[in-house]
C-alpha positions in Angstrom: -124.3 -45.0 43.8 -127.7 -44.2 42.2 -130.3 -46.9 42.5 -130.2 -49.0 39.3 -133.0 -48.6 36.8 -135.9 -51.1 37.0 -134.6 -53.3 34.2 -131.6 -54.1 36.3 -133.9 -55.6 38.9 -135.4 -58.1 36.5 -132.7 -60.7 36.9 -132.3 -60.5 40.7 -136.1 -60.8 41.1 -136.2 -63.8 38.6 -133.3 -65.6 40.3 -134.6 -65.2 43.9 -138.1 -66.5 42.9 -136.5 -69.4 41.0 -134.7 -70.3 44.2 -138.1 -70.2 46.0 -140.4 -72.1 43.7 -143.2 -72.1 46.2 -143.3 -68.3 46.1 -142.1 -65.5 48.3 -143.3 -62.3 50.1 -142.7 -59.3 47.9 -140.8 -57.5 50.7 -138.4 -60.4 50.8 -137.9 -60.2 47.1 -137.3 -56.5 47.3 -134.5 -56.9 49.9 -133.0 -59.9 48.1 -132.8 -57.9 44.9 -131.2 -54.9 46.8 -128.6 -57.3 48.2 -127.8 -58.8 44.8 -127.3 -55.2 43.4 -125.2 -54.3 46.4 -127.4 -51.3 47.4 -126.2 -49.4 50.4 -128.4 -48.3 53.3 -128.5 -44.8 51.8 -129.6 -46.3 48.5 -132.4 -48.2 50.2 -133.5 -45.0 52.1 -134.0 -43.1 48.9 -137.6 -42.3 48.3 -139.7 -41.5 45.2 -140.4 -37.7 44.8 -143.9 -38.5 46.2 -142.2 -39.7 49.4 -144.6 -42.7 49.6 -142.3 -45.6 48.6 -138.6 -46.5 48.5 -137.1 -46.2 45.0 -135.6 -49.7 45.1 -139.0 -51.3 46.1 -140.7 -49.4 43.3 -138.2 -50.6 40.7 -138.3 -54.2 42.0 -142.1 -54.0 41.6 -141.8 -52.8 38.0 -139.3 -55.6 37.3 -141.9 -58.1 38.6 -144.5 -56.4 36.5 -142.4 -57.2 33.4 -142.0 -60.8 34.4 -145.8 -61.1 34.8 -146.4 -59.6 31.4 -143.9 -62.1 29.9 -146.0 -64.9 31.6 -143.1 -65.8 33.9 -144.6 -64.8 37.3 -147.8 -64.2 39.1 -149.2 -62.8 42.3 -150.8 -65.6 44.2 -152.2 -63.0 46.6 -151.4 -59.4 47.5 -147.7 -59.0 48.3 -146.8 -62.6 47.4 -145.0 -63.5 44.1 -144.4 -66.8 42.5 -142.9 -67.9 39.1 -145.1 -69.8 36.7 -144.0 -73.1 35.2 -142.9 -71.1 32.2 -140.9 -68.7 34.4 -139.2 -71.6 36.2 -138.3 -73.2 32.9 -136.9 -69.8 31.6 -134.8 -69.3 34.8 -133.5 -72.9 34.5 -132.6 -72.8 30.8 -131.3 -69.2 30.5 -127.7 -68.5 31.1 -126.6 -66.5 34.1 -126.2 -63.6 34.0 -128.9 -62.7 31.4 -127.6 -60.9 28.3 -128.3 -57.2 27.9 -130.5 -58.2 24.9 -132.5 -60.6 27.1 -133.0 -57.9 29.8 -134.0 -55.3 27.2 -136.5 -57.8 25.6 -138.1 -58.5 29.0 -138.3 -54.8 29.9 -139.8 -53.6 26.6 -141.4 -56.5 24.6 -144.5 -57.1 26.6 -145.7 -53.7 27.7 -148.9 -54.2 25.6 -149.8 -57.4 27.4 -152.9 -57.2 29.6 -152.4 -58.7 33.0 -154.7 -61.5 34.1 -155.2 -63.2 37.4 -153.3 -66.4 38.1 -154.8 -69.8 37.3 -157.6 -70.8 39.7 -158.6 -67.2 40.4 -161.7 -65.6 39.1 -161.7 -64.4 35.6 -161.7 -60.6 35.4 -162.1 -58.2 32.6 -158.9 -56.7 31.1 -158.5 -53.0 31.5 -159.5 -51.0 28.4 -156.1 -49.5 27.8 -154.8 -49.3 24.2 -151.6 -51.2 23.5 -148.6 -49.0 23.8 -146.1 -48.8 21.0 -142.4 -48.4 21.7 -141.6 -44.8 22.3 -139.6 -43.4 19.4 -136.6 -41.3 20.0 -138.4 -38.4 18.3 -141.4 -38.5 20.7 -142.0 -35.3 22.5 -141.7 -35.2 26.3 -145.5 -34.7 26.5 -146.0 -37.9 24.4 -143.6 -39.8 26.6 -145.4 -38.5 29.7 -148.8 -39.6 28.3 -147.4 -43.0 27.5 -146.0 -43.4 31.0 -149.2 -42.3 32.6 -151.1 -44.8 30.4 -148.8 -47.6 31.5 -149.2 -46.7 35.2 -152.9 -46.6 34.8 -153.0 -50.0 33.1 -150.8 -51.5 35.8 -152.9 -50.1 38.7 -156.1 -51.3 37.0 -154.7 -54.8 36.7 -153.7 -54.7 40.4 -157.1 -53.5 41.4 -158.8 -56.4 39.7 -156.4 -58.8 41.1 -157.0 -57.6 44.7 -160.8 -57.4 44.1 -160.7 -61.1 43.1 -159.3 -62.0 46.5 -161.5 -59.9 48.9 -164.5 -61.5 50.6 -167.9 -61.2 48.8 -169.1 -59.0 51.7 -166.1 -56.7 51.4 -166.6 -56.4 47.7 -170.1 -55.3 48.1 -169.0 -52.6 50.6 -166.3 -51.4 48.1 -168.9 -51.1 45.4 -171.1 -49.0 47.6 -168.2 -46.8 48.6 -167.5 -46.3 44.9 -171.1 -45.4 44.1 -171.1 -42.9 47.0 -167.9 -41.3 45.7 -169.6 -41.0 42.4 -172.4 -38.9 44.0 -175.1 -41.4 44.8 -176.8 -40.9 48.1 -176.7 -37.7 50.2 -174.5 -39.5 52.7 -172.7 -42.8 53.0 -175.6 -43.9 55.3 -177.9 -43.7 52.3 -176.1 -46.7 50.7 -176.7 -50.0 52.6 -175.4 -53.5 52.0 -178.3 -56.0 52.2 -176.8 -59.0 50.5 -177.0 -62.4 52.1 -178.8 -65.7 51.9 -182.1 -65.1 50.2 -181.2 -61.7 49.0 -183.0 -62.3 45.7 -180.0 -61.0 43.8 -179.9 -57.6 45.6 -176.7 -56.8 47.4 -177.1 -53.1 48.1 -179.7 -50.4 48.0 -179.1 -46.6 47.5 -181.6 -44.0 48.7 -181.4 -41.1 46.3 -183.5 -38.8 48.6 -183.7 -38.4 52.3 -187.1 -40.0 52.6 -186.0 -43.1 50.6 -188.8 -42.6 48.0 -186.4 -43.1 45.1 -184.0 -46.0 45.3 -181.3 -47.8 43.1 -180.7 -51.5 43.7 -177.3 -52.9 43.3 -175.9 -56.4 42.6 -172.2 -56.8 43.1 -170.6 -60.1 42.2 -167.0 -61.4 41.8 -168.2 -63.7 39.0 -166.6 -67.0 37.9 -166.4 -66.5 34.1 -168.5 -64.2 32.1 -171.9 -63.0 33.1 -174.7 -64.2 30.8 -178.2 -63.0 29.9 -179.9 -65.4 32.5 -177.9 -63.7 35.3 -179.0 -60.2 34.2 -182.6 -61.4 33.7 -182.5 -62.8 37.2 -181.4 -59.4 38.5 -184.2 -57.7 36.5 -186.7 -60.1 38.1 -185.3 -59.2 41.5 -185.9 -55.5 40.7 -189.5 -56.3 39.7 -190.0 -58.0 43.1 -188.9 -54.8 44.8 -191.0 -52.7 42.5 -187.8 -50.9 41.6 -187.1 -49.2 38.3 -183.3 -48.6 38.7 -180.6 -51.2 39.0 -176.8 -51.4 38.7 -175.1 -54.8 38.1 -171.4 -54.7 38.8 -168.9 -57.5 38.3 -165.2 -58.1 38.2 -165.8 -60.2 35.1 -167.3 -59.4 31.7 -170.8 -59.5 30.2 -171.8 -61.5 27.3 -173.2 -59.8 24.2 -176.6 -61.2 25.0 -176.5 -59.8 28.5 -175.6 -56.4 27.2 -178.4 -56.5 24.6 -181.0 -57.5 27.3 -179.9 -54.6 29.5 -180.3 -52.2 26.7 -183.7 -53.5 25.8 -185.1 -52.9 29.3 -183.5 -49.5 29.7 -183.4 -49.5 33.5 -180.3 -51.6 34.3 -176.7 -50.3 34.0 -174.0 -53.0 33.6 -170.4 -52.3 34.9 -167.8 -54.9 34.0 -164.4 -55.3 35.6 -162.6 -52.9 33.2 -165.1 -50.1 33.8 -165.0 -50.9 37.6 -161.3 -50.5 37.7 -161.5 -47.3 35.7 -164.1 -45.8 38.0 -162.1 -46.8 41.1 -159.1 -45.0 39.8 -161.0 -41.9 38.7 -162.8 -41.6 42.1 -159.8 -42.7 44.2 -161.5 -45.7 45.8 -158.7 -48.0 47.0 -156.3 -45.8 44.9 -154.4 -42.6 45.7 -153.5 -40.1 42.9 -150.4 -38.1 43.3 -150.1 -34.7 41.5 -147.6 -34.4 38.8 -146.3 -30.9 38.4 -145.4 -30.3 34.8 -143.7 -26.9 34.2 -145.0 -24.7 31.3 -144.0 -21.2 30.5 -146.7 -18.6 31.2 -146.3 -16.4 28.1 -149.0 -14.0 29.3 -146.9 -13.1 32.4 -144.2 -11.7 30.2 -146.4 -9.6 28.0 -146.4 -6.0 28.9 
């Protein structure tokens, strides 16, 4: 039989996680959902057109995405899922099986909800993706494709920020430098060096824009707790002055306060990148992200003119 659509995975994922209130590995949830839906070995071997993931795992992942958007589940860490107290209460009080209306509600009602990290993790900026309205039956295929791509981008951006909140500070600094290199800074990756550490003066990395190192950009990369305020940006500005530098990039997984943004504009030599922009740039430049081509057929009218 064909692998069920992702909405049919919502209840099996919910029930398995409710039976494991301490959380479970995503791969165990995938297999439990497949068992509950009576998928055959052939069903489980079916791959997405890209060939990079099993269809049933992809659909279980989207089912969990919908539970997260409803506030019923969270990712404690990469590849580990756990119901929230609200999710446990919903699983306990909702009748089994869920009605078709309840499944449809979970699958469609919260697509405009921006995902946040779980309680206790660092606050990150929500991705700047416009809320998506329900797709009307009269929407063109191109419109539906654009909406689907927007939803995929929003989901990946949220996942990126979730993963970034969990890597070590040193690894985060390296990721930031990798991104800046992909964006064209430095003639080679060796021109971007991580220098952060005790007594770093607020400087975590330095980029040589020319081979002789005569022109440099200094970088601060922080997985911040809460928003970044004006004093933090002023401190970075002071660190630049100590290096006699005139260019700096401050990158955070969080957000900048209006006062911090205004100060950066007033000095004209600091660029601020918040979590939403960071995720957007990582997707655009394929840092920690792979982009698969989508081949959309369109008639070539010129070919038939003769």
